[in-house]
C-alpha positions in Angstrom: 139.9 93.3 28.8 140.1 90.6 26.1 142.3 91.3 23.3 144.1 89.4 20.6 147.8 89.7 21.6 150.3 89.8 18.6 153.0 87.2 19.4 155.5 88.8 17.0 158.2 91.3 18.0 155.9 94.2 17.0 155.0 96.7 19.6 151.3 96.8 20.8 148.3 94.6 20.3 146.6 93.1 17.3 142.8 93.5 16.5 140.3 93.2 19.2 139.1 89.6 19.8 135.3 89.3 20.2 132.6 91.9 20.2 133.6 95.5 20.2 133.4 97.0 23.7 131.0 99.9 24.4 132.1 103.5 25.2 133.1 106.7 23.3 136.7 106.4 24.2 137.3 103.4 21.9 138.8 103.9 18.4 136.9 101.7 15.8 139.9 101.6 13.5 142.3 100.5 16.3 139.9 97.9 17.5 139.6 96.5 13.9 143.3 96.6 12.9 145.3 96.6 16.1 147.0 99.3 18.1 150.8 99.7 17.5 151.2 103.0 19.1 153.8 103.8 21.7 151.3 104.1 24.7 151.0 102.3 28.0 148.6 99.4 28.1 145.8 101.2 29.9 145.3 103.5 26.7 145.3 100.6 24.1 142.5 101.0 21.5 141.6 104.6 23.0 141.2 107.4 20.6 143.9 110.1 20.8 141.3 112.7 22.1 140.3 110.2 24.9 143.9 109.7 26.0 144.6 113.4 26.1 141.3 114.1 28.0 142.3 111.5 30.6 145.8 112.9 30.9 144.3 116.3 31.4 142.6 115.2 34.6 145.8 114.5 36.3 148.6 116.7 34.8 151.2 117.9 37.2 151.8 121.5 38.4 155.0 122.2 36.5 155.6 123.4 33.0 158.7 123.0 30.8 160.2 125.6 28.4 163.1 125.5 26.1 164.7 128.1 23.9 164.8 127.4 20.2 166.9 129.9 18.4 168.9 127.5 16.2 166.5 124.6 15.5 167.7 122.7 18.6 167.6 118.9 18.2 167.0 118.3 21.8 163.4 119.7 21.8 161.9 116.4 20.7 163.5 114.6 23.8 162.3 117.4 26.0 158.7 116.9 24.7 159.0 113.2 25.1 160.2 113.6 28.8 157.5 116.1 29.5 154.9 113.5 28.3 156.5 110.8 30.4 156.5 112.9 33.5 153.1 114.5 32.7 154.0 118.2 32.7 151.2 120.6 32.3 152.6 122.0 29.1 155.8 122.4 27.0 156.7 125.9 25.8 158.9 126.6 22.8 160.5 130.0 23.0 161.9 131.3 19.7 161.5 129.6 16.3 158.2 127.8 16.0 159.7 124.9 14.0 161.4 122.0 15.8 162.6 118.5 15.0 159.7 116.3 16.1 161.5 113.0 15.4 162.8 112.7 19.0 159.4 113.2 20.4 158.3 109.8 19.1 154.9 111.1 18.4 154.3 112.0 22.1 153.6 115.5 21.0 150.2 114.2 20.1 149.4 113.8 23.7 151.4 116.6 25.2 150.2 120.4 25.1 152.8 122.4 23.4 152.7 126.2 23.2 154.9 128.6 21.1 156.2 132.0 22.2 158.1 134.0 19.5 160.1 135.9 22.1 161.5 135.5 25.6 159.6 138.7 26.5 156.2 137.1 25.4 157.1 133.8 27.4 158.0 135.9 30.5 154.7 137.9 30.2 152.7 134.6 30.0 154.5 133.1 33.0 153.8 136.2 35.0 150.1 136.2 34.0 149.9 132.6 35.1 151.8 133.4 38.3 154.4 130.8 37.6 158.0 131.4 38.7 160.5 130.6 36.0 163.2 128.3 37.3 166.4 128.2 35.0 168.3 124.9 34.8 171.9 125.6 33.7 175.5 125.3 35.0 176.0 129.0 35.4 178.0 131.0 38.0 175.7 131.5 40.9 173.5 128.5 40.2 172.5 126.6 43.2 172.9 122.7 43.2 169.5 121.2 42.3 170.4 118.2 44.5 170.2 120.3 47.6 166.8 122.0 47.0 163.1 121.2 46.4 161.7 122.7 43.2 158.5 124.7 43.6 155.2 122.7 43.1 154.1 125.3 40.6 156.8 126.5 38.3 158.2 126.6 34.7 161.5 124.7 34.3 163.5 126.7 31.6 166.2 125.1 29.5 168.6 126.8 27.1 170.1 125.6 23.8 172.8 123.1 23.3 176.1 124.8 23.6 175.4 128.4 24.8 172.7 127.4 27.3 170.3 129.9 28.6 170.3 133.2 26.7 171.2 136.3 28.7 167.4 137.6 28.6 166.3 134.2 29.8 168.8 134.2 32.6 167.5 137.6 33.9 163.9 136.3 33.7 164.6 133.4 36.0 163.4 133.7 39.7 166.0 131.0 40.5 168.9 129.2 38.8 169.8 125.6 39.5 172.6 123.4 38.3 172.9 119.7 37.8 175.9 118.0 39.5 178.5 116.8 36.9 181.7 114.9 37.5 183.4 114.4 34.2 185.2 116.6 31.7 182.3 117.9 29.6 181.1 121.5 30.4 177.5 120.5 30.1 174.9 117.8 29.3 172.4 118.4 26.6 169.0 119.9 27.4 167.2 116.7 26.6 169.1 114.8 29.4 168.9 117.8 31.7 165.2 118.1 31.3 164.6 114.4 32.3 166.8 114.9 35.5 165.0 118.1 36.5 161.5 116.7 35.8 162.3 113.6 37.8 163.5 115.8 40.7 160.2 117.5 40.7 158.4 114.1 40.6 160.3 112.8 43.6 159.3 115.9 45.6 155.7 116.3 44.6 154.1 113.3 42.8 152.6 110.2 44.0 153.0 106.7 42.5 152.0 106.4 38.8 148.6 104.9 38.0 148.4 101.1 37.2 
């Protein structure tokens, strides 16, 4: 691929140099004006729809869910992590609205589904035959470092502070904790989600594409 690289500190690439390439996945506006999006190089100048379609051909077998009863600011980070590790889908349980700033526009490329109640989310997971795996430092939780997460599952995270709600805990097929060594009682859901997703990747995923 030949492209006019912008030598400034800006992210991305400048306008395409030379004749426009052929193919429906190219975005004419990006080719003409440059691509400053936060995407990997293989998707430079692609349309958003083409990027999503390509990601859909290789999404992983795990889903991610997070409870949202108090407009949790961690949700954007969870979505961004889900995009980075190519989760099948993110599920917001509770309030529909969430702070998208932390997602860094990755929600444009990541499937996000809303469930108004924990009961509706549990019913969806049952219909999809996906076990719900709770990630929280609760009494009786097993150390995540000593287990292999299921290949097909939903990783469920609670809110900052209270963690998983009581109905969510009861819905979990298994509960796992993340080892901590300092004085804090818990790490936030954004950090915990990245650790848990990477644990899944280490067990079930191959190397990322070039």
